[in-house]
N, C-alpha and C positions, 0 to 999 in steps of 0.2 A: 513428491512430498518435500516440503521445505523443512529440512531437519533442524535448522537453526531456530525456527519459530517454535517447533515442538520442544526442543531441549530447553530453550529460553523460558517458555511458559512453565514447564515442569520444574525447572530449577528455581524460578522465582517463588512459586508457591511451596515447593519442597523445602527450600531453605527457611522460609518463615515457619512452616509446620515443624521442621526439625528444631528450630530455636525454641518453639513453644514446648515441645515434648521433653527436651533435655534441660530446660530451665528448672532449678530446684523449686519445688512446691507449686509448680504450674499444672494446670489441667486443661485439656483441649475443650472440655465442655464449657469452661468459663469464658471461652472466646467465641462461643456460638450464641447469637441472639437474633431471633427472627425479626423483631421490630426494627432493629438497627439495619439489617439487610434490606428491609422494605423501604426504609427512609432513604438510604443511599442509592440503591439501584433504581427503585421506583421513582425517586425524586429526580435523578439524573436523566432518566428516559422521559419523564414528564416535561422537564425543562427543555429538552431537545425537541420535543413535539411542538412546543411553543416557538422555538427558534427556527425550525425547518419544516418544509411541507411534509405531510403524512406519507406521501409516496416515497420520498427520500428516506424517511425513517424506516419504513417497511422493507425497503430494498437494501439498506445498509448492512444487515447481517450477512448478506451474500459476499460482501467484501472480505469478511473473515476467512471465507473459503480460499480466496486468492492468497491470503497470508500463509496458509498451510499447504495449498496445492497450487504451485505455479511452476511453469517450465521456462527457465531463462532462455532467451534467444541466443543461438550460437552465432555471434556477430561475424566470426571468421567465415563460417559457412555461408552466411548471408552475403558478405562481400564477394565471396567466390561465385555465388549464383548471379549477382549483378554483373560481375565481370564477364561471366559466360554469356549473358544476354547481350552485353556490349559487343562481344566478339561476333555474335551472330548478326547483330545490326550492322557492324562494320563490314562484315564479309558479304552479307546477302541483302542488306537494306532493312529499314525499319519494318516494312510490311512482313518480313520473314519472322518477326517476333510473334505474330498472331498465331503461328503454328506451335509456339512454345508455351502459350498461355495455360494450356491444360496441365502442364507439368509444374507450374508455379503454385506453391501452397499458400504463400502469404497474400491475403486479399488486397493489402495496400499496394503491393507491387503490381498486382493485376490491374488495379484501377489506373495507375500511372502508365503502364505499358499499353493498355487499351486506348487511352487517350492519345498517346504518342503515335500509335498505329493509325488511329482515326484522323491524324493530321491536325490535332489541336495546337494552337499557338503555345510556345513555351511559357509565356506569362500566365495563360489560362490554366495550364497544367500545374504550374507551381502554386498558383492561387488556390486551386481546388485542394491540392494535397496539404497545403499549410492550413487551410480552413479545417480539414479533417483533424490535423494535429491539434489545433486550438480546441476543437470540440471534445476530443479525447481528454486533453489536459483539464478542461473545465469540469467534465464529469468526474474525473478522479479527484480534483481539488474539492468538489462539493462533498464527496464521500469522506475524504480525509477530514474535512471541517467538522463533520458530525462527531467523529471519534475524538477530535481535539476538544470540542466543546464538552463532550461527556467526561473527558479527562479533567476538565476545569470544574464542571458541575459536581462531580462525585465528591471531592474534598469539601466543597461548599455545603453540600447537603449532609456530609459527615459532621461538620461543625454545627449545622442546624439541629441534627439529631442529638449531639452532645448537649447543646443548650436546652433542648426539650427535656433530656434526662436529668440535667441539673435542676431545672425548675421543678420537675416532679419530685425529685429527691428532697430539695429544700422545702417543698410544701408539705412534706411528711417527716418532720423531725422528732416525732414522738418516740421513735425508737433509735437512739444514737448508735446502737450496734449495727444497724443496717446502712449506715452512711458509707462505710468502706465498699461494700458490695454494690451499693447504688452508684457510687462514683465510678467504679469499674465498668458497670454496664453503660453508664453515660458516655464514657470515653471510647467504647467499642465502635460507635458510629464514625468517629474521627479516624480510627484505625481502619475500618472498612473502606472509608472514602479514599484514604491514602493508598491502600493496597489495590483497590479496583482501578484507581487512576494510573498508578505507576507500574502495575503488573499486567494490565490489560489494555485500557483505552489508549494511553499515550504511546506505548511501544508499538501497538498495531498501527496507530496513525503514522508513525515514522516508517514502519515497514511498507505501508501503502505509498508513502511519498517516495521511498527508494525504488519500489517497483514501477511507479509512474515515471520516474526519471529514466529508468532503463528502457521502458517502452518508447518514450519520446525520443531517446537517443537512437533506437532502432529505426523509428520512423524518419528521423532526420537523415540518417544514412541512406535510406531508400529514396528520399526526395533528392538528395545530392546525386545519387546514382542515376535516377531516372532522367534528371535534367541533363546530366553529362551524356547519357546515351542519346537523348533527343537531339543534342547539339552536335553529335557525331564525333565526340572526343575519342582519342586512342584508348583502347581497353587497358593498356598498361598504365597510362596516366590516370585513368579512373580508379584503378586499383590502388595506386599510390595515394590519391586523394582520400579515398575511403579508409585506408589503413591508418590515417592520422587520428581517427576516432578510437583506435585500439590503444590500450595501455602498452608500455614498452615490452612487458613480458609476453603479452599476446601477439605483438608484432614479431617478436623473435620466434615464437612457436609457429606462427604462420609462415615465416620465411623458411624455417627448417622443414616444414611439411611440404613446401614447394620443391 
């Protein structure tokens, strides 16, 4: 469970709700309007359906699961595993790695090791692995783009809803006492658009971008490690190369663990 996402979402809506409840003379019921919700949420989704393929729209909610349920890769353990494979290859040859494939959990490492064992040329191995990285980056970028666009469409439809409310209100001026309440209802769509955009869509788009960068970093470490193993480099040299991807604190922790 990604606690930061949970706490952030609860805090974002909790602070707004608290502000409404403690404000003098305010009422929670005054901030609830079904037509406004329909215009903002329905409009944003409809606009995205025009901007993206239906298949991408249908699968995009699954990305929210990643924002709440994700297991960060232990980069230190990953480097340790690659160094261990390098030691085996250095001691017993590349073919000896075939016997260790069953104990490798990362499928990306398995692909690289299998190709190295099969005798593929270094440029072919690197090209295939980097093609996989590009494919993953493209899929993640497309999903993030949907939430970015929803974050842009929601405030726009909030403004559209406000304009609709003002037109309806100004078209019925026979009762001046209703102008204040009518104006309040008209402004609710702008409020909804701002809340949905800045509390849901844009934050989750940035979280997806962050997780994407972490995954690509992990894959880059694997590529560097596989290529170093295939070229027969010293395991200690490989370890030092891969440790450059770690932040200073993680390097120090890794060194102390050794």
